[in-house]
N, CA and C of each residue as an Amber inpcrd file, in Angstrom:
protein
   300
  -9.7910000   5.1550000   3.1040000 -11.0160000   5.7030000   2.0630000
 -10.3610000   5.5310000   0.6090000 -12.0220000   5.1800000  -0.0680000
 -11.5510000   4.5100000  -1.1740000 -10.4730000   5.2080000  -2.5540000
  -9.8660000   5.0010000  -3.3310000  -9.3360000   6.0130000  -4.5160000
 -10.2370000   6.5530000  -4.9740000 -10.3330000   7.7340000  -5.9490000
 -11.2370000   8.5080000  -6.6290000 -10.9250000   7.8500000  -7.8890000
 -12.0890000   7.2270000  -9.0540000 -12.3840000   6.9790000  -9.8120000
 -11.4230000   8.2610000 -10.7200000 -10.2980000   7.4910000 -11.6230000
  -9.7710000   7.9400000 -12.4940000  -9.6350000   7.5100000 -13.8850000
 -10.7410000   8.2310000 -14.7910000 -10.4370000   8.7880000 -16.3370000
 -10.2170000   9.8480000 -17.0270000  -9.7360000   9.0360000 -17.4780000
  -9.5330000  10.4570000 -18.4530000 -10.2720000  10.5530000 -19.9040000
 -10.2380000  11.7780000 -20.8500000 -10.6550000  11.5840000 -21.7560000
 -10.8400000  10.1910000 -22.8030000  -9.6520000  10.4430000 -22.8390000
  -9.1830000   9.0390000 -23.8320000  -9.2230000   7.6680000 -23.3220000
  -9.3380000   7.5080000 -22.1740000  -9.6050000   5.8390000 -21.5740000
 -10.8220000   6.0620000 -21.7040000 -11.8570000   7.1080000 -21.5260000
 -12.9860000   6.9950000 -22.3850000 -13.7140000   6.4630000 -23.6670000
 -13.0310000   7.4940000 -24.4480000 -12.5660000   7.1740000 -25.9920000
 -12.3280000   5.4290000 -26.2700000 -11.5330000   5.2920000 -25.8070000
 -11.1110000   3.8380000 -26.2990000 -11.7290000   2.6770000 -26.1170000
 -12.2250000   3.0710000 -24.2840000 -13.1000000   1.7790000 -23.4770000
 -14.2280000   1.8060000 -22.9030000 -15.0500000   2.8670000 -23.2690000
 -16.1830000   3.0040000 -22.9840000 -17.2730000   2.3340000 -24.0440000
 -17.1710000   1.6730000 -24.9270000 -17.9620000   1.0130000 -26.2970000
 -19.1200000   0.5190000 -25.3140000 -20.2880000   1.1390000 -25.6860000
 -21.8860000   0.2550000 -24.8100000 -21.5460000  -1.2360000 -25.0770000
 -21.3480000  -1.9930000 -24.0790000 -21.3520000  -3.3770000 -23.7900000
 -20.2950000  -3.9780000 -25.3730000 -18.8970000  -3.3960000 -24.9550000
 -17.8910000  -3.4760000 -25.8100000 -18.5350000  -3.3190000 -27.1260000
 -19.5820000  -2.8690000 -27.9210000 -19.7080000  -2.3530000 -29.1280000
 -19.4030000  -1.0260000 -29.5060000 -18.9460000  -1.1540000 -30.5900000
 -18.5540000   0.5660000 -30.8540000 -19.3880000   0.8600000 -32.3870000
 -20.7410000   1.6180000 -32.3330000 -21.6690000   1.0000000 -33.1610000
 -21.4700000   2.7550000 -33.7510000 -21.5630000   3.3690000 -35.0660000
 -22.6190000   4.1420000 -35.4860000 -24.5330000   4.1820000 -35.1100000
 -25.0410000   5.1410000 -34.1570000 -26.2230000   5.6650000 -34.5490000
 -27.1060000   6.7840000 -34.8390000 -27.3550000   6.9980000 -35.5940000
 -27.9920000   8.4820000 -36.1520000 -26.7870000   9.2580000 -36.0480000
 -25.1310000   9.2620000 -36.6600000 -24.3610000  10.0390000 -37.0370000
 -24.1370000   9.9930000 -35.9070000 -23.3010000   9.4990000 -34.5420000
 -22.9710000   9.3810000 -33.3890000 -22.4300000   8.2870000 -32.4190000
 -21.4520000   7.8720000 -31.8330000 -20.8420000   6.8650000 -31.4770000
 -20.9570000   6.8100000 -29.8850000 -21.6760000   6.1910000 -28.9000000
 -21.7710000   6.3040000 -27.9990000 -20.5190000   6.0350000 -26.8520000
 -20.0160000   6.2370000 -25.6100000 -19.0320000   5.6280000 -24.6350000
 -19.9610000   5.9760000 -23.3440000 -19.5250000   5.3400000 -22.6740000
 -20.1500000   5.4090000 -20.8020000 -18.8430000   4.6260000 -20.3040000
 -19.5770000   5.2010000 -19.0040000 -18.6200000   4.8450000 -17.8600000
 -19.1370000   4.9600000 -16.4560000 -19.2140000   3.8240000 -15.5400000
 -20.5070000   4.6350000 -14.4130000 -19.4790000   4.8310000 -13.0920000
 -20.1750000   5.5780000 -11.9940000 -19.1890000   5.9110000 -11.3870000
 -19.3690000   5.2800000  -9.7830000 -19.0040000   5.4270000  -8.8100000
 -19.8380000   4.4130000  -7.6200000 -20.9280000   5.1470000  -7.3010000
 -20.3680000   6.8590000  -6.6660000 -21.8170000   7.6030000  -6.1170000
 -21.9030000   8.4560000  -7.4090000 -22.9780000   9.1380000  -7.0570000
 -23.4220000  10.2450000  -7.9860000 -22.1520000  11.2790000  -8.1720000
 -21.9480000  11.8190000  -6.7880000 -20.7980000  12.3390000  -6.5430000
 -19.3260000  12.2990000  -7.3180000 -18.9420000  11.1280000  -7.3210000
 -17.8690000  10.7300000  -7.8880000 -18.6120000  11.3270000  -9.1960000
 -19.4990000  10.4850000  -9.6740000 -20.3920000  10.8890000 -12.0120000
 -19.2730000  12.5770000 -11.7450000 -20.6410000  12.6850000 -11.0290000
 -20.3590000  14.3490000 -11.2640000 -19.0320000  14.8560000 -10.9230000
 -17.7750000  14.4950000 -10.5290000 -16.5310000  14.8190000 -10.2830000
 -15.6320000  15.1670000 -11.8890000 -16.6460000  13.6860000 -11.9850000
 -15.7890000  12.9690000 -13.2340000 -16.6130000  13.9010000 -14.5050000
 -17.7570000  13.8060000 -14.4180000 -18.3230000  14.5990000 -15.2150000
 -17.5000000  16.2940000 -15.7450000 -17.3910000  16.5510000 -14.7800000
 -16.9540000  17.9550000 -15.0730000 -15.4230000  17.9680000 -15.2130000
 -14.0500000  16.7450000 -14.6100000 -12.7100000  16.7890000 -15.1380000
 -13.1610000  16.3510000 -16.7950000 -13.9270000  15.9670000 -17.3840000
 -14.0170000  15.3250000 -19.1430000 -14.4520000  16.4130000 -19.3300000
 -15.5280000  17.1660000 -19.0820000 -15.6590000  18.6800000 -19.8390000
 -14.4710000  19.2310000 -19.9930000 -13.7280000  19.4570000 -18.6040000
 -12.1890000  20.2910000 -18.8980000 -11.6240000  19.5320000 -20.1320000
 -11.6200000  18.6660000 -20.1350000 -10.5170000  17.8250000 -20.6440000
 -11.7440000  17.7880000 -22.2470000 -12.4340000  17.8990000 -22.6900000
 -12.8410000  18.5350000 -23.7490000 -12.6680000  19.1770000 -24.1230000
 -12.3850000  20.6260000 -23.0270000 -12.1790000  21.7160000 -23.4780000
 -11.1980000  22.0310000 -24.0620000  -9.9180000  21.5550000 -23.3010000
  -8.9260000  21.3030000 -23.8100000  -8.5220000  21.3280000 -25.2200000
  -9.0170000  19.9520000 -25.4600000  -8.9630000  19.2560000 -26.5180000
  -9.0570000  19.8950000 -27.6230000 -10.5220000  20.7520000 -27.6320000
 -10.5880000  21.7210000 -28.5500000  -9.9430000  23.2900000 -28.4970000
  -8.6790000  23.2440000 -27.2120000  -8.2220000  24.4220000 -27.0300000
  -9.1040000  25.4180000 -27.1070000 -10.1840000  25.2460000 -25.6800000
 -11.2210000  26.5900000 -25.5990000 -10.7030000  26.7200000 -24.2220000
 -10.8090000  27.9140000 -23.7330000 -10.7150000  27.6050000 -21.8370000
 -11.7770000  27.4520000 -21.2770000 -11.6550000  26.8340000 -20.3250000
 -12.1840000  26.2440000 -19.1840000 -12.7410000  27.2940000 -18.2450000
 -14.3130000  27.2070000 -17.9020000 -14.7330000  27.7800000 -17.0110000
 -15.3580000  26.9440000 -16.2550000 -15.6820000  26.8080000 -14.7800000
 -16.6150000  26.1960000 -14.3140000 -17.9860000  26.5280000 -15.0920000
 -18.1080000  27.4730000 -14.9890000 -19.7450000  28.3130000 -15.5620000
 -20.3490000  27.2880000 -17.0810000 -19.3660000  26.6460000 -17.6060000
 -19.7110000  25.6010000 -18.4590000 -20.4140000  24.5080000 -17.8930000
 -20.4670000  24.1460000 -16.4830000 -20.8190000  23.1700000 -15.8040000
 -21.8270000  23.0110000 -14.7570000 -21.3980000  24.0790000 -14.2940000
 -21.9790000  24.6020000 -13.1270000 -23.8210000  24.5320000 -13.3570000
 -24.0800000  23.9040000 -12.1100000 -25.9440000  23.5670000 -12.3280000
 -26.7140000  22.7520000 -13.6710000 -25.4540000  21.8800000 -14.3290000
 -25.9370000  21.3720000 -15.8700000 -25.7200000  20.1130000 -15.4530000
 -26.4330000  19.1900000 -16.3530000 -25.7470000  17.7510000 -16.5450000
 -25.2430000  17.6520000 -17.7540000 -25.4610000  18.5760000 -18.5410000
 -25.0640000  18.5530000 -19.9580000 -23.7750000  19.3260000 -20.2960000
 -23.2060000  18.6780000 -21.6660000 -21.9970000  19.8940000 -21.6930000
 -21.2920000  19.5160000 -23.2720000 -22.2470000  20.3290000 -24.0640000
 -21.8090000  20.1070000 -25.5800000 -20.1090000  21.2410000 -26.1510000
 -19.2840000  20.4590000 -26.8890000 -18.3590000  21.2670000 -27.6030000
 -17.9200000  20.4760000 -28.7180000 -18.2360000  21.1910000 -30.0630000
 -17.5940000  20.4790000 -31.4820000 -18.8150000  19.3160000 -31.3380000
 -18.3230000  18.3880000 -31.6730000 -18.6890000  17.1020000 -32.1010000
 -18.9480000  16.5200000 -30.9390000 -18.4560000  16.9020000 -29.4390000
 -18.6080000  15.7750000 -28.7270000 -19.7730000  16.4300000 -27.4890000
 -20.3000000  15.3300000 -27.0780000 -21.9970000  15.6550000 -26.4790000
 -21.4760000  14.6330000 -24.8120000 -21.5360000  15.7990000 -23.3740000
 -21.0780000  15.1440000 -22.6130000 -22.6440000  15.3080000 -21.5920000
 -22.7990000  13.8690000 -20.8240000 -23.8500000  14.4450000 -19.8670000
 -23.5330000  13.4490000 -18.6770000 -24.2020000  13.5200000 -17.8840000
 -24.2900000  12.8530000 -16.6210000 -25.6420000  12.2510000 -15.8220000
 -26.2190000  11.7020000 -15.4260000 -27.2950000  11.3330000 -14.9430000
 -26.6330000   9.9970000 -14.1670000 -26.9240000  10.3920000 -12.4800000
 -26.5670000   9.7930000 -11.2590000 -25.2840000   8.8940000 -11.0620000
 -25.2920000   7.9610000 -11.7050000 -23.9800000   7.2690000 -11.7880000
 -23.5480000   7.4140000 -13.1320000 -24.1800000   7.4160000 -14.0720000
 -23.6430000   7.3830000 -15.3310000 -23.4140000   8.6060000 -16.1950000
 -21.9280000   8.4300000 -17.1040000 -21.4700000   9.4360000 -17.5900000
 -21.3320000   8.6470000 -18.9090000 -22.3970000   9.4990000 -19.8830000
 -22.2370000   9.5000000 -21.2340000 -21.6560000  10.5470000 -22.4780000
 -20.9030000   9.8700000 -23.1200000 -20.5880000  10.7050000 -24.1590000
 -20.3710000  10.5160000 -25.9270000 -21.1650000  11.1040000 -26.3620000
 -21.8160000  10.9090000 -27.6560000 -20.7820000  12.0910000 -28.7010000
 -20.1610000  11.3040000 -29.8380000 -19.7010000  11.5820000 -30.5560000
 -19.6960000  11.7490000 -31.7500000 -20.4280000  12.7240000 -32.7720000
 -20.3680000  13.0150000 -33.6340000 -19.7200000  12.7010000 -34.6620000
 -20.2520000  11.9150000 -35.4860000 -18.8230000  11.0480000 -36.6640000
 -19.6330000  10.8130000 -37.9490000 -18.9770000  11.5330000 -38.9810000
 -19.7950000  11.1910000 -40.2860000 -19.3810000  10.4400000 -41.2300000
 -20.3290000   9.4950000 -41.8120000 -20.9100000   8.0980000 -41.8100000
 -19.6650000   8.1500000 -42.9970000 -18.6560000   9.0670000 -43.6850000
 -17.6480000   8.5420000 -44.4470000 -16.6830000   8.2040000 -43.6290000
 -16.4640000   8.6610000 -42.5490000 -15.0980000   8.4380000 -41.4570000
 -16.0020000   7.0730000 -41.1230000 -16.7630000   7.0260000 -40.9880000
 -17.2790000   5.8630000 -40.1130000 -16.7640000   4.3000000 -41.3320000
 -17.2400000   4.5930000 -42.3090000 -16.6720000   3.6200000 -43.7940000
 -15.3220000   3.0090000 -43.3930000 -14.2610000   4.2350000 -43.2380000
 -13.2570000   4.1060000 -43.4910000 -12.3300000   3.2520000 -42.3350000
 -13.1110000   3.2800000 -41.0130000 -12.5280000   1.9250000 -39.9250000
 -13.8850000   1.1390000 -39.7720000 -14.9370000   1.5000000 -40.6370000
 -15.6940000  -0.2960000 -40.5190000 -15.1130000  -1.5480000 -41.7370000
């Protein structure tokens, strides 16, 4: 049995830059990760949604993602489609300028 994909929120934020690029687009930065199967992507989506809740000190409940393909909390916008998980993070232009 193949090992399950183990990606945490911090991994995605640090390593998930599209084509290795970190760019601001309409006030957001995109991070992506691809799973091997839609089921694996779904599991990763749910795990990342739990971690986003923890990051925001927000109580987790399965209903946050049950039957949904997107999850939004604070500046983070998570979605899953087939085997791709995307995380859009809102970034103020003033903060972007500090790091660019």
